[in-house]
N, C-alpha and C positions, 0 to 999 in steps of 0.2 A: 586351461580352457575356461572361457567366461560363461558362467551359468545362465546369464541373461541372453546372450547372443549365440552361444554354441560354438564360438571360435575363439582363438587365442587373442586376436587383435581387438575384438569388441567393436568392430566398425559396423556401420549401417550403410546401405546403398544411398546414393544421392537422393535428396528429397524432390528435386525438380529436374526436368529436362533442360538442356542448355539452349540458348538462342543460337541461330546459325553462325553469327560472327560478331566481332567487336569492331568498332570504328577505330580509326587511327588515333583520334583524341582519347578514346577509352583505353587503348593500349598504352598510351603515354601516361595517362592518369593512374592506371592500375599496374604499372610495370613491376612494382615490388611484389605484387601477388603473382604475376606471371612467372617470376623467377622461382617461386616455391613449387617444388614437385608435388606437394599434397594438394595444391590448388591449381596453379598453372592456367593455361588458356581455357581449358574446358571448365574448370571450376569457376573461373571468372564469368564465363558465359552462363553458367548456372545461377550465379548470384544476380546477373543481369535479368534473368528470367523469373526470379523469385518474387513472391508477393507476401509481405510480412505485416501482421496486425500487431500494433504496439498498444498495450493498455497503460495509459498514464504518461504524462510528459513532465514528471516531477523528478525526484531524486534518482531513481533507477532509469526512468524513461529518458532522461536527458542524455546520459552517455550511451545508452542503447541506440537511441535515434541517431546520434552523431556518428557512431562507429558503423552502424548499418548503412547509413547514407554514404559515408566515406568509403565503405567497402564496395559500393556499387550495386546494392540491392535495387532491383528495378522499380518496385512499387512498395511504398510504405503507407499504411493507414495508421493514424494515431488518434486515439479518443481520450478526452479529458474534459471534465465539466468545470474546472477551476480556472481562476485568473492568477496572473503572476503577482506575487506579494514580495515586499522587501525581504522578509525572512526566508524566502525561497533561494535567494541568490548565493547563500553560503554553500550550497551543494548542487543546485539545479543549473549547471553551467551553460545550458543551451540558451538561457534567458539573460537579459541585461536590464540595467536601470530604466532605459526608455520603454521597456515592455511592461513595467509595473502597471497593474490595472487592466491589462489586456488579456484575452483568453490565452492560456498556455499553448493551445494547439496552433493558434495563429502565430505566436512568437516563434514556436518551434519550426513551423513550416517556412517562415521567412529565413530563419537561420540556416536551415537545410538547403534552401534554394541558393544561398550564398556559397555554401560548402560544396554541394554536389548538384549543380543545375540540371544534370541529366536524369536525376532520380525523380520519379513521380510521387509526390507526397499529397495524401488526402487527409485533411484535418476535420475531425468530427467533434464539435463543441457540444457535448451532451454527456449525460450520465449513462453508463452502461447498466442495463437491467435485463431481466428475463424476457422482456417483450422485444427488445431490439437486437440482442446479441446474436441470435441465429442468422438474421439477414446480414448483419455487419460482417460476420465471419466468412460468408460465402465468397469464394474466389481467392481465399488466402491459403498459403501453404503452411504457415507457421504462425504461432502466437507467442509474443513476448509479454509476460505478465509482470509489469512493474507497479501494480496497484499497491495501495498503502492501507488496505482494510480487509478484514477476513471475509466480509460479505462478498466483495468483488472477487477475491481470490477463489472462493469456492464456486461462485457463479461461472467464472472463466473455466475452471477445471471441469465442472459438470458439462458445460456447453461444448467444450472441446472433446470430452469423453464421448458425448453423443455424436459429434461430427467426425470423430476420428482424427482430429488435427493435433499434432504435437505441440507441447507448451514448454517454453523455457521459463522457469520460475525462479524468482529471487525474492528474498525478504531481508530487511535490515533492522537493526535495533542497537542504538548507542554505538558500540564499537564492534558488534558481532553481526554475522550474516549467515544465511543458508542459501544454497543454490542447487537446483536439480533440473532434470528434463523429465517430463511426464508425457506418456503417449498411450492411448487406449487401444490403438490398432496399429502397432508397428509391424514392419515386414518380418515374416518368419525368418529365422527361428527366435527373434527377439521376443521377450516376454513383456506384456502390457503392465505398466505401472502408472498410477495416477496419484494426485494429491491425497485422495481419501485412503489410499493404501498406506500412506505415511502418517497422515493425521486424519482419522476417520470422520471427525466432525470439528467445526470451529469451536474455540473456547467460548465460555459465557461472555456476553457483551460486557465490556468494561473491566474484564479480569486481566487483560494484557494492555499495558500503556502503548499508545501510538507514538510515532516519532515526535509529533507535536507536543506530547506530554512528557516523554522520557528523554528526548534529544537524540541526535545522531551526528557523528563526525562526517564532514563533507567528503573527505577522501574515501570513506567506505563506499559511498554511492558510486564514485568513479571506478573503484576496484571491482565491485560486484557487477555494475553495469557493463564494464568492459568484458568481464568473464561471460556474462549472458550473451553479449554480441558474438563472442568467439564460439559459443555453443551453437548459435544460429548459423554461423559460417560453416561449422563442421557438419551440421545436419543438411544444409543446402547443398554443399559440395561433395559430401561423402568422405571428407578428410578426417583422420584421427578417430578417436573413440569418444563419442558423446556421453553425457552424464545420465543417459537413460538407465534407471535402476540404481543410481548412486546419488548420494547426498553429500555435498561439500559443506563443512562447518568451519567457519573461520572467525578469529578474534584478532583484530588488527592491533588492539592495545597490548596484547600478549604476544603478537606475531605467531599465532598458532594456526594450523591448517590441517584438517583431517577429512578423510572420505569414508563414508559408511555405505553399506549395501541396503537398498530398499527392495523388499520382496512383496509381491502381490498378496493381498489378504484373501485367502480362499473362501472365507465366510462372508465377504462383502457382497452386497447386492449391487449389481451394476446400475449406474444412473442411466435412465432412459427418457426422462422428461424433466423439465424445469418447473419451478413453482408457477402456478397459474396467477394471472393478474400482475405479474412483475414484482411480487413481494420479495423482500430481501431474504436471503438464506439465513443470515444471522439476525436475531432479534435486535431491535434498536435499544431496548432496555434490558438490563440484567435480570436474570430470574429472581423472583421474589420482590420486585420493586414496582409491580403494576399498580399497587394501591398507595404508593408514596405520594402524598400531596405535593403539588408544585405551585410555584408562583412565577408569573412573568416578570421580566426585568422592569418594565415600565410600572407595573403595579407595586413592585417592591420599592421602587424609587418614591412612589407616591406615599406609601406607608411610612417610609423614613422621613419624608418631608412633613407629614402631618403629625408625627410624634412630637411630644413636648409636654410642658407642664400642664397644659389644658387639653392635651390630646391623648391619643392611645400610647401604649408602651411600645417603644421602638424595637423592631426585630434585631436580634444579634446575629451577625453574619459569621459563619464558620467556614474557613477555607481549608479544603481537604486535599489540595494539590501538593506537588513536590516543592522542595525548597527552590529549585532552579526556576520553576514556573512562577512562584511568588516573587522572585527577584526581578522578573520581567514586568509583571503587572499584577496589581491587586486592587480589590475594592476596599476602600478605607471608610470607616474603621472595620476591621474584622479580626477575629482570633484565628490562629493557625493550629490545626491538628491534622497531620498527614493521614491519609486514608488507612494505612496499615497500623496506625496507632489509635484509631477511633474506638475500637472495641475495648482495648485496655484502659483508655482514658475514661470511657463511659462507665466502667465498673468502679471507678474511684470517685466517691462523692466529693472529694476535694480537688478533683482534676479540673482541667481547663473547661471541659464541657459542662460539668456540674455547676461551676461558678458562672459560666456564661448563661446557662438556662435560668439561673436565679435572677438575672437581669432582664430577661425578656424572651419571647419566643424565638427559637433557633431557625435560621435559614441557612442551609448548607449549599456551598457552591464549589464548582470545579471548573474545568475548561469548557465542557460542552453539556454537562448535566447528567452524564452517565455515572461517574464515580460518586457524585453527590447523592444520587438516588440510592446507591448501595450504602453509603454512609447513613443516610436518613433511615433506611430500613434497619440497619444495625442499631441505631439509637432507639428506634421504636421497640425493638426486641428487648433492649436494655431498660425499658421503662420510661423513656423520655416521651412526652406528649406534645402534640402540636408541631412537630418538626416538619419543615418543608424543604424541598429541593428547588434551587433556582433553575427554572426551565431555560435550557440553552446555555447555562453557565456564564462565565465571564465573557464569552464571545457575544452572547445576547446583550449583556450589560454594556459592552463596548459599542455594539451596533446601535442600541436603542436609547441608552442613557448617557454614556460618557465616551464619546469618540476619541478623546485625547489619550486614552489608554493604548499602549502599543499592542499589536496583535502578535501571535506566535504560532 
């Protein structure tokens, strides 16, 4: 007996009612589905009737979008505010070289039109926030969360908890991934489980590296995105046992895969509203870094240019990113002290940081300015004075000072 659903199979009723019939062309296109007893004609007609909202057209969104469209989902809405970059193509297989510089949602919509012309695809080139998510979710049966940041993940979870819409959720990191289905109002006797039952609150900003900082193997995106699409098919058609109340943990490098049960937190206060004003659920800066002085990229470049025998002392740049990031691009000259080594090095007067501070005021930089703010705060506690964080990190430096540096 499944404790979440009250039956041995763990199935849920189909999420949507079927359309009356399929065309001859649709029967030919989806013939392999029609042969499957768990889907069949009725299941395919349910897929045709379904409306799915996809958050993100990136690493997870790419395979999700392609397999949902190929499966015959009738209406797909995709939202993403980003443009295609060369570094995306290693994993975001829905895009191609000619799409570089274009909005990801436009690239995705065109690819899906080639793959499945009968599917209605709506592209929203915008940032999802607390002000627009409610209206955007209206009329959709299911949400696929392929976002790559904690703020959006919790925003999506909270909005879907309020609306009672199920969420297929996936997250990836290097070679590892997690996958689950959340639903605040599933049909009885299933038990409601949301992201906040699993992880009550997002981690502090900057404490968990993003894929852009830590890296991710491309095949992991395809694996997890395909599994997310399968969860959508199961929910829409009523086939099989969805992952509601279960969390899949996988490591492709070790080829391990296990499933654990998620139970509702009886002490958790249900979410009934989103932050007013569209504020992010996660803070932009890590705790304890609000008072860290910052310097803009253009201003830092001017300081470096003005320094010299007759000018001011040149700032010394400290790179706190990982070795892989530094191998892609760096601001020269700069010393390298990875973030997890900053506190230990700062405690050693003969360390890299101590010797660097003797040469001039320190300016710490990372990819976007979050980790460097944490490092600067750590150095201030350790007794270093005048330490600043490069606002916007090497991304801002590349944009405003040295466009020749490769992005990542």
